[in-house]
N, C-alpha and C positions, 0 to 999 in steps of 0.2 A: 760912578757907571750903573746901571741899571741891571738888578739880576732877571731873568726868569728860568721860569719853571722848567724841570726837564723835560723832554719830550717822551710819552710815554712808548714803550716798547709797542713795534708795531705786532700785530696778528700773523698767525703763522702762513699766512698768504699774503702777503701785503707785497705791493712793489716797491715799499718801503725796508723792505726786513735786507739784510742783507746776505747773499750765497756766498761769502766769503767760508763756510765750514768745510772743512776735509779740501781747502786746496792745497796742490803739494807748494813744497817748501824746495828752497833751493839758496844755497849761501854765496853762491857764483850767479857772477851777470850772462844772459844768456849771448851776448857775444855780436848781434845784430845793432846797426846804428838805427834804424826805425825803432828803436825800444827804448825806451829812457827806463831807467833803472827805479823810478816813482810810477811807474805805468800801471795799475792793479794788477793788469796779466804778466807783468813780467817774470817772476814768482813764477810762471806757470810756464812759463817760452822757456825760460831757464831750466826748467825741470824737463820738459820735453826735450830739447836742445843735448841735454848731459846723458838720455836715456834714447837716443838713437831715433826718436818718432817724428824729428822734423830738422834740416839743414837749412830750412830759408828757400826765398825765393831766387838766390843769388845774388853776388856782388855784394856780401854782408849784408842784405836785406831778410826781413822776417817775411814782410808784405801787411804791416798791421793794420793799414788805411787799406787796404784790399779787402773784399767782401771773399770768404773760402770756400770754393769751390767741392760739388761732391765726390771729388774725386780726390780733393785733398783728405775730406772727412774720410773718405774711405781707406785711404793711405794712412792715417794718424790712427785711425783704429784697428789696421790690418797690424801695421808694427807694434803698436801697444800690447794686442793680445798675442802677437807671436813671441814676444817675450818672456810670458809664461806657459 
């Protein structure tokens, strides 16, 4: 098998650069049937659920395939900052 050179690091404002620094970590699963354990956002959803920021859209669903409305974003932010 041939070897390839490693990909050079992406510039600071590159679309290839990872945005995962500072992402919330949670050891437990979110408990929503539409959030796979290996989804890139699974830890953030579990953290938000654990901290009372979201309870999903009902029926055991988070709504991961849905667009997030402005009202939902406002509710998330309200609940986040109400903790402090």
